[in-house]
MIBATOR-771242 format. One line per field, with one value per residue: residue in three letters; x, y, z of N, C-alpha, C, O in turn. Coordinates in nm, 2 decimals, always signed. Layout:
// MIBATOR-771242
rest	[ALA;...]
n_c1	[X;...]
n_c2	[Y;...]
n_c3	[Z;...]
ca_c1	[X;...]
ca_c2	[Y;...]
ca_c3	[Z;...]
c_c1	[X;...]
c_c2	[Y;...]
c_c3	[Z;...]
o_c1	[X;...]
o_c2	[Y;...]
o_c3	[Z;...]
// end
This chain:
// MIBATOR-771242
rest	[MET;MET;HIS;LYS;ALA;ALA;ALA;VAL;LEU;ALA;PHE;GLY;LEU;LEU;LEU;SER;PRO;LEU;ALA;ALA;GLN;ALA;ALA;GLU;GLN;THR;VAL;VAL;LEU;ASP;VAL;HIS;HIS;ALA;GLY;CYS;VAL;LEU;CYS;GLY;PRO;ILE;VAL;GLN;SER;THR;LEU;GLU;HIS;VAL;LYS;GLY;VAL;ARG;ALA;VAL;HIS;VAL;THR;GLN;PRO;ASN;GLY;ASN;ALA;ASP;VAL;THR;ALA;THR;VAL;THR;PHE;ASP;ALA;ALA;GLN;ALA;SER;PRO;ALA;THR;LEU;ILE;LYS;ALA;THR;THR;ASP;HIS;GLY;TYR;PRO;ALA;GLU;LEU;ALA;THR;VAL;ALA;SER;LYS;SER]
n_c1	[+4.70;+4.66;+4.69;+4.45;+4.26;+4.38;+4.29;+4.01;+3.95;+4.06;+3.86;+3.64;+3.71;+3.70;+3.43;+3.30;+3.28;+3.07;+2.86;+2.82;+2.74;+2.50;+2.32;+2.27;+2.01;+1.76;+1.53;+1.23;+1.10;+0.79;+0.75;+0.60;+0.44;+0.67;+0.73;+0.88;+1.18;+1.38;+1.31;+1.36;+1.64;+1.63;+1.51;+1.67;+1.91;+1.80;+1.76;+2.03;+2.15;+2.04;+2.12;+2.32;+2.26;+2.34;+2.33;+2.14;+1.91;+1.71;+1.44;+1.20;+0.97;+0.69;+0.68;+0.50;+0.41;+0.54;+0.81;+1.05;+1.23;+1.52;+1.67;+1.95;+2.05;+2.20;+2.04;+2.08;+2.11;+1.92;+1.59;+1.30;+1.08;+1.23;+1.34;+1.10;+1.01;+1.23;+1.19;+0.91;+0.94;+1.06;+0.87;+0.79;+0.59;+0.60;+0.60;+0.63;+0.69;+0.47;+0.50;+0.43;+0.27;+0.38;+0.20]
n_c2	[-3.59;-3.81;-4.00;-3.98;-4.07;-4.32;-4.42;-4.42;-4.58;-4.83;-4.87;-4.89;-5.13;-5.32;-5.29;-5.41;-5.70;-5.73;-5.59;-5.77;-5.98;-5.89;-5.88;-6.14;-6.37;-6.63;-6.87;-7.07;-7.28;-7.42;-7.68;-7.78;-8.08;-8.27;-8.52;-8.77;-8.96;-8.80;-8.56;-8.39;-8.38;-8.21;-7.99;-7.88;-7.84;-7.66;-7.42;-7.38;-7.29;-7.03;-6.70;-6.57;-6.75;-6.91;-7.15;-7.45;-7.66;-7.95;-8.13;-8.39;-8.40;-8.50;-8.73;-8.70;-8.55;-8.33;-8.12;-7.98;-7.68;-7.51;-7.21;-7.04;-6.71;-6.41;-6.13;-5.92;-5.98;-6.19;-6.30;-6.39;-6.41;-6.46;-6.70;-6.86;-6.83;-6.95;-7.22;-7.27;-7.22;-7.45;-7.63;-7.70;-7.57;-7.34;-7.19;-6.97;-7.11;-7.17;-7.09;-7.20;-7.03;-6.97;-7.02]
n_c3	[-3.21;-3.37;-3.20;-3.08;-3.28;-3.31;-3.06;-3.08;-3.29;-3.17;-2.97;-3.11;-3.23;-3.03;-2.94;-3.17;-3.17;-2.99;-3.09;-3.31;-3.19;-3.07;-3.28;-3.33;-3.34;-3.22;-3.36;-3.33;-3.55;-3.67;-3.90;-4.17;-4.34;-4.34;-4.31;-4.42;-4.44;-4.55;-4.53;-4.29;-4.32;-4.57;-4.50;-4.31;-4.44;-4.65;-4.48;-4.38;-4.58;-4.62;-4.62;-4.37;-4.16;-3.89;-3.74;-3.72;-3.61;-3.62;-3.55;-3.47;-3.30;-3.22;-3.39;-3.60;-3.93;-3.90;-3.84;-3.60;-3.62;-3.51;-3.53;-3.54;-3.63;-3.80;-3.76;-3.90;-4.15;-4.21;-4.15;-3.95;-4.15;-4.37;-4.34;-4.33;-4.57;-4.73;-4.67;-4.72;-4.99;-5.08;-5.04;-4.79;-4.58;-4.32;-3.99;-3.71;-3.41;-3.15;-2.82;-2.52;-2.26;-1.93;-1.62]
ca_c1	[+4.56;+4.69;+4.67;+4.29;+4.23;+4.40;+4.20;+3.88;+3.98;+4.07;+3.76;+3.54;+3.74;+3.68;+3.29;+3.26;+3.21;+2.97;+2.78;+2.79;+2.65;+2.37;+2.24;+2.23;+1.86;+1.73;+1.39;+1.19;+0.98;+0.72;+0.78;+0.50;+0.47;+0.81;+0.74;+0.94;+1.29;+1.45;+1.26;+1.44;+1.78;+1.61;+1.46;+1.80;+2.00;+1.76;+1.78;+2.16;+2.18;+1.99;+2.26;+2.32;+2.22;+2.47;+2.32;+2.01;+1.89;+1.60;+1.40;+1.08;+0.93;+0.59;+0.67;+0.41;+0.47;+0.58;+0.95;+1.07;+1.37;+1.58;+1.76;+2.02;+2.09;+2.22;+1.92;+2.12;+2.10;+1.81;+1.47;+1.20;+1.01;+1.33;+1.35;+0.99;+1.00;+1.30;+1.14;+0.78;+0.96;+1.09;+0.74;+0.77;+0.54;+0.67;+0.55;+0.68;+0.62;+0.43;+0.57;+0.30;+0.30;+0.40;+0.11]
ca_c2	[-3.61;-3.95;-4.09;-3.99;-4.16;-4.48;-4.47;-4.44;-4.71;-4.94;-4.86;-4.95;-5.28;-5.38;-5.31;-5.49;-5.83;-5.72;-5.54;-5.87;-6.06;-5.85;-5.90;-6.26;-6.43;-6.77;-6.87;-7.21;-7.29;-7.55;-7.70;-7.90;-8.16;-8.29;-8.65;-8.86;-8.96;-8.71;-8.43;-8.32;-8.32;-8.14;-7.86;-7.84;-7.78;-7.53;-7.30;-7.37;-7.21;-6.88;-6.61;-6.51;-6.85;-6.96;-7.29;-7.53;-7.79;-8.00;-8.24;-8.46;-8.41;-8.59;-8.83;-8.69;-8.52;-8.18;-8.10;-7.82;-7.62;-7.43;-7.17;-6.90;-6.64;-6.27;-6.04;-5.81;-6.05;-6.27;-6.27;-6.51;-6.42;-6.51;-6.85;-6.93;-6.82;-7.05;-7.37;-7.28;-7.24;-7.60;-7.72;-7.72;-7.44;-7.32;-7.08;-6.95;-7.21;-7.09;-7.10;-7.21;-6.91;-7.03;-6.93]
ca_c3	[-3.31;-3.41;-3.07;-3.05;-3.39;-3.28;-2.94;-3.13;-3.36;-3.09;-2.90;-3.22;-3.26;-2.90;-2.94;-3.28;-3.15;-2.91;-3.19;-3.40;-3.12;-3.04;-3.39;-3.34;-3.29;-3.24;-3.37;-3.36;-3.64;-3.71;-4.04;-4.21;-4.45;-4.36;-4.26;-4.49;-4.37;-4.60;-4.52;-4.21;-4.37;-4.66;-4.42;-4.24;-4.56;-4.70;-4.38;-4.36;-4.71;-4.61;-4.61;-4.22;-4.08;-3.82;-3.70;-3.75;-3.54;-3.67;-3.48;-3.51;-3.17;-3.19;-3.47;-3.73;-4.04;-3.89;-3.77;-3.55;-3.67;-3.42;-3.62;-3.50;-3.73;-3.78;-3.78;-4.01;-4.27;-4.24;-4.06;-3.95;-4.28;-4.48;-4.31;-4.35;-4.73;-4.76;-4.64;-4.81;-5.14;-5.10;-5.03;-4.66;-4.52;-4.18;-3.90;-3.59;-3.30;-3.03;-2.69;-2.40;-2.14;-1.79;-1.55]
c_c1	[+4.56;+4.65;+4.51;+4.22;+4.23;+4.32;+4.06;+3.88;+3.99;+3.93;+3.66;+3.57;+3.69;+3.50;+3.24;+3.18;+3.09;+2.83;+2.71;+2.69;+2.52;+2.27;+2.19;+2.09;+1.84;+1.59;+1.35;+1.07;+0.92;+0.72;+0.69;+0.53;+0.61;+0.80;+0.81;+1.09;+1.42;+1.42;+1.32;+1.56;+1.74;+1.60;+1.60;+1.90;+1.93;+1.77;+1.92;+2.22;+2.14;+2.11;+2.22;+2.29;+2.34;+2.45;+2.19;+2.00;+1.75;+1.56;+1.26;+1.01;+0.80;+0.57;+0.56;+0.47;+0.51;+0.74;+0.96;+1.22;+1.40;+1.68;+1.82;+2.07;+2.14;+2.11;+1.95;+2.10;+1.99;+1.68;+1.38;+1.13;+1.09;+1.34;+1.23;+0.95;+1.08;+1.24;+1.01;+0.81;+1.00;+0.97;+0.72;+0.71;+0.56;+0.60;+0.62;+0.62;+0.58;+0.47;+0.43;+0.36;+0.29;+0.31;+0.17]
c_c2	[-3.75;-4.04;-4.10;-4.08;-4.30;-4.52;-4.49;-4.57;-4.84;-4.97;-4.92;-5.10;-5.37;-5.41;-5.39;-5.62;-5.83;-5.67;-5.66;-5.96;-6.02;-5.87;-6.04;-6.33;-6.57;-6.78;-7.04;-7.20;-7.42;-7.56;-7.79;-7.97;-8.23;-8.45;-8.77;-8.86;-8.87;-8.60;-8.35;-8.26;-8.22;-7.99;-7.81;-7.79;-7.66;-7.42;-7.28;-7.25;-7.06;-6.80;-6.54;-6.62;-6.91;-7.10;-7.31;-7.62;-7.83;-8.13;-8.28;-8.49;-8.51;-8.70;-8.82;-8.63;-8.36;-8.20;-7.97;-7.79;-7.50;-7.35;-7.04;-6.83;-6.49;-6.20;-5.94;-5.86;-6.14;-6.24;-6.38;-6.53;-6.50;-6.65;-6.92;-6.93;-6.94;-7.18;-7.39;-7.29;-7.38;-7.70;-7.77;-7.60;-7.45;-7.19;-7.08;-7.03;-7.11;-7.17;-7.12;-7.12;-7.01;-6.94;-6.94]
c_c3	[-3.35;-3.31;-3.04;-3.15;-3.35;-3.16;-2.99;-3.20;-3.30;-3.00;-3.01;-3.23;-3.13;-2.89;-3.06;-3.26;-3.07;-2.99;-3.29;-3.33;-3.07;-3.14;-3.40;-3.27;-3.33;-3.26;-3.37;-3.45;-3.66;-3.83;-4.08;-4.33;-4.46;-4.28;-4.30;-4.42;-4.42;-4.58;-4.42;-4.25;-4.48;-4.60;-4.38;-4.35;-4.62;-4.61;-4.37;-4.49;-4.72;-4.55;-4.46;-4.14;-4.03;-3.79;-3.70;-3.69;-3.57;-3.61;-3.52;-3.38;-3.13;-3.29;-3.58;-3.83;-4.02;-3.83;-3.70;-3.58;-3.58;-3.49;-3.55;-3.61;-3.72;-3.84;-3.88;-4.14;-4.32;-4.12;-4.05;-4.09;-4.39;-4.48;-4.35;-4.50;-4.77;-4.77;-4.71;-4.93;-5.16;-5.09;-4.89;-4.59;-4.38;-4.13;-3.79;-3.49;-3.21;-2.92;-2.59;-2.32;-2.02;-1.70;-1.40]
o_c1	[+4.45;+4.58;+4.45;+4.14;+4.14;+4.27;+4.01;+3.80;+3.94;+3.90;+3.59;+3.48;+3.65;+3.45;+3.13;+3.08;+3.01;+2.72;+2.60;+2.59;+2.44;+2.15;+2.08;+2.07;+1.88;+1.52;+1.44;+0.97;+0.99;+0.71;+0.71;+0.62;+0.66;+0.87;+0.81;+1.13;+1.52;+1.50;+1.34;+1.61;+1.83;+1.66;+1.63;+1.97;+2.00;+1.80;+1.95;+2.30;+2.18;+2.18;+2.12;+2.29;+2.43;+2.55;+2.11;+2.09;+1.66;+1.63;+1.20;+1.00;+0.80;+0.46;+0.53;+0.60;+0.51;+0.76;+0.90;+1.31;+1.33;+1.78;+1.74;+2.15;+2.12;+2.09;+1.86;+2.07;+1.96;+1.70;+1.39;+1.12;+1.05;+1.35;+1.24;+0.88;+1.03;+1.24;+0.98;+0.74;+0.99;+0.98;+0.64;+0.79;+0.54;+0.55;+0.68;+0.50;+0.63;+0.47;+0.34;+0.48;+0.21;+0.33;+0.12]
o_c2	[-3.80;-4.14;-4.20;-4.16;-4.38;-4.64;-4.60;-4.66;-4.94;-5.09;-5.02;-5.18;-5.49;-5.51;-5.44;-5.65;-5.92;-5.71;-5.66;-6.02;-6.11;-5.88;-6.07;-6.32;-6.63;-6.72;-7.12;-7.14;-7.52;-7.46;-7.91;-7.94;-8.24;-8.47;-8.87;-8.76;-8.85;-8.51;-8.23;-8.15;-8.13;-7.89;-7.69;-7.68;-7.56;-7.31;-7.17;-7.16;-6.98;-6.83;-6.47;-6.59;-6.95;-7.17;-7.22;-7.70;-7.75;-8.23;-8.22;-8.61;-8.59;-8.77;-8.92;-8.63;-8.29;-8.31;-7.87;-7.87;-7.41;-7.41;-6.95;-6.89;-6.44;-6.21;-5.88;-5.79;-6.16;-6.16;-6.47;-6.64;-6.57;-6.72;-7.03;-7.02;-7.03;-7.25;-7.51;-7.36;-7.42;-7.82;-7.86;-7.51;-7.55;-7.11;-7.18;-7.02;-7.00;-7.29;-7.04;-7.11;-7.10;-6.82;-6.87]
o_c3	[-3.36;-3.32;-2.99;-3.12;-3.35;-3.15;-2.96;-3.16;-3.35;-2.98;-2.97;-3.23;-3.15;-2.85;-3.04;-3.31;-3.08;-2.96;-3.34;-3.39;-3.03;-3.11;-3.47;-3.15;-3.43;-3.18;-3.39;-3.43;-3.67;-3.90;-4.04;-4.41;-4.57;-4.18;-4.23;-4.36;-4.36;-4.62;-4.45;-4.22;-4.49;-4.64;-4.42;-4.32;-4.64;-4.66;-4.34;-4.48;-4.81;-4.46;-4.44;-4.02;-4.11;-3.81;-3.69;-3.72;-3.54;-3.60;-3.61;-3.36;-3.03;-3.28;-3.64;-3.83;-4.12;-3.77;-3.73;-3.55;-3.56;-3.53;-3.52;-3.69;-3.61;-3.96;-3.93;-4.24;-4.44;-4.02;-4.14;-4.14;-4.48;-4.58;-4.40;-4.55;-4.83;-4.88;-4.75;-5.01;-5.28;-5.11;-4.87;-4.55;-4.32;-4.20;-3.75;-3.47;-3.19;-2.91;-2.61;-2.30;-2.01;-1.70;-1.31]
// end
């Protein structure tokens, strides 16, 4: 009986990294009103402090007042809505970036 319990426990431990990885998601946000030199770092810091966020990369691709934030997070702890609320609450309204479809 103890061998079966040990086998089940070992199998569960082998699968746990796969389950954790399956919950990881990456989204791209368009963040508005972030044209100043400090805005990008503020947006990045704001997103990094959201529980479950693993990585944030902020760029200003077109040189105007918007930045793009690529955020990788644990979907069990955060969601795109949580990320958008965090930036919006700090004065930087955001939305999911639209991706052009390939024809």
